[in-house]
C-alpha positions in Angstrom: -21.2 30.2 25.2 -19.3 27.2 24.5 -17.6 26.7 21.1 -17.8 23.0 19.9 -14.4 21.2 19.5 -13.8 18.9 16.5 -14.0 18.1 12.6 -17.4 17.9 11.0 -18.6 15.6 9.2 -18.1 17.1 5.7 -14.5 17.7 6.6 -14.0 13.7 7.6 -15.7 12.9 4.5 -13.3 15.3 2.2 -10.2 14.0 4.0 -11.2 10.2 3.7 -11.7 10.8 0.0 -8.3 12.6 -0.4 -6.7 9.7 1.5 -8.5 7.1 -1.0 -7.2 8.9 -3.9 -3.6 9.2 -2.6 -3.7 5.7 -1.8 -5.1 4.7 -4.8 -2.3 6.2 -6.7 0.4 4.9 -4.2 0.0 1.2 -4.0 0.3 0.9 -8.4 3.5 2.9 -8.5 4.8 1.0 -4.8 4.1 -1.9 -6.9 5.9 -1.2 -10.0 8.7 0.0 -8.4 9.0 -3.0 -6.4 8.8 -5.1 -9.8 11.4 -3.4 -11.3 13.6 -4.3 -8.2 13.2 -7.5 -8.5 14.2 -7.7 -11.9 17.2 -5.8 -11.4 18.3 -8.3 -8.9 17.4 -11.1 -11.2 19.7 -9.2 -13.9 22.7 -8.7 -11.8 22.7 -12.4 -10.7 22.4 -13.5 -14.1 25.3 -11.5 -15.1 27.3 -12.9 -12.1 26.4 -16.4 -12.8 26.9 -15.8 -16.4 30.7 -14.5 -15.6 31.3 -17.4 -13.3 30.5 -20.1 -15.9 32.7 -18.3 -18.1 35.4 -18.3 -16.1 34.6 -22.1 -15.2 34.8 -22.9 -18.8 38.1 -21.1 -19.1 39.9 -22.9 -16.3 38.1 -26.2 -17.4 37.3 -26.6 -20.6 33.5 -26.9 -19.9 30.4 -25.2 -18.5 29.5 -26.0 -14.7 25.8 -27.7 -13.6 25.6 -26.0 -10.1 22.4 -27.6 -9.5 24.1 -31.3 -10.0 21.2 -32.6 -12.3 22.9 -32.3 -15.4 26.4 -33.0 -16.8 29.1 -32.0 -16.1 29.4 -31.6 -12.5 31.1 -28.7 -11.1 34.4 -30.1 -9.5 33.5 -28.8 -5.9 30.1 -29.4 -6.1 27.2 -26.9 -6.1 27.3 -23.5 -6.6 30.7 -23.2 -4.7 32.1 -24.7 -8.1 31.3 -21.8 -9.5 32.8 -19.7 -6.8 29.6 -17.9 -6.3 27.1 -17.8 -3.4 23.9 -19.4 -4.2 21.7 -16.8 -6.0 18.6 -18.4 -4.5 20.1 -18.2 -1.2 20.7 -14.3 -1.6 17.1 -14.1 -3.1 15.9 -15.8 -0.1 17.7 -13.8 2.5 16.5 -10.5 0.9 13.0 -11.7 1.1 13.0 -11.6 -2.9 10.8 -14.0 -4.6 13.0 -14.8 -7.5 14.4 -18.3 -7.9 17.0 -19.4 -10.0 18.2 -22.3 -12.2 20.9 -23.4 -14.3 19.7 -25.8 -17.4 20.8 -27.3 -21.0 24.6 -27.5 -19.6 26.8 -29.1 -21.9 30.2 -28.8 -22.4 29.7 -25.6 -25.0 26.3 -24.2 -23.9 24.4 -23.4 -20.6 21.2 -21.5 -19.9 20.6 -19.7 -16.4 17.0 -18.6 -15.5 15.6 -16.3 -13.0 11.9 -16.8 -12.5 9.3 -14.3 -10.6 7.8 -16.5 -7.5 4.3 -16.8 -8.1 4.0 -15.1 -11.3 3.9 -17.0 -14.4 5.9 -16.1 -17.2 8.0 -13.2 -15.8 11.3 -14.7 -16.1 14.8 -13.8 -17.8 17.3 -15.8 -18.8 21.1 -15.5 -20.0 23.2 -18.5 -22.0 26.7 -18.8 -22.6 26.7 -16.3 -25.5 25.7 -13.2 -23.0 22.3 -12.7 -24.6 19.8 -11.9 -22.0 16.2 -12.4 -22.6 13.6 -10.7 -20.4 9.6 -11.7 -20.6 6.6 -10.4 -18.7 8.5 -7.6 -16.2 6.9 -4.0 -16.4 
């Protein structure tokens, strides 16, 4: 008499249930870890912008608006005036959904903001005093 090969229906259901439970735990953990990495990237880029703005102010007695929309503009124009790479371009190249803006630029003040693309209210800001404010990150 030949013995049947294969899996029983009960074994298949048990394996399917275990995989579902595993996925139910792994997916939220993966999402949280990914969001924390986006937050760290945003924080690091904002710290870099803060340092670049401080150096620019030390050399030029004013802060720089790398976006060119406010006053005063950077001497060399754009992000190269701050001697840094565009953090938005770095985010795009790394496929990180974070956008960067520098606003409220005056001779003595500036605010740099990193916003999570596609998630309303999830952003980080840093100002001329180095105060970092983060909202709605996990």
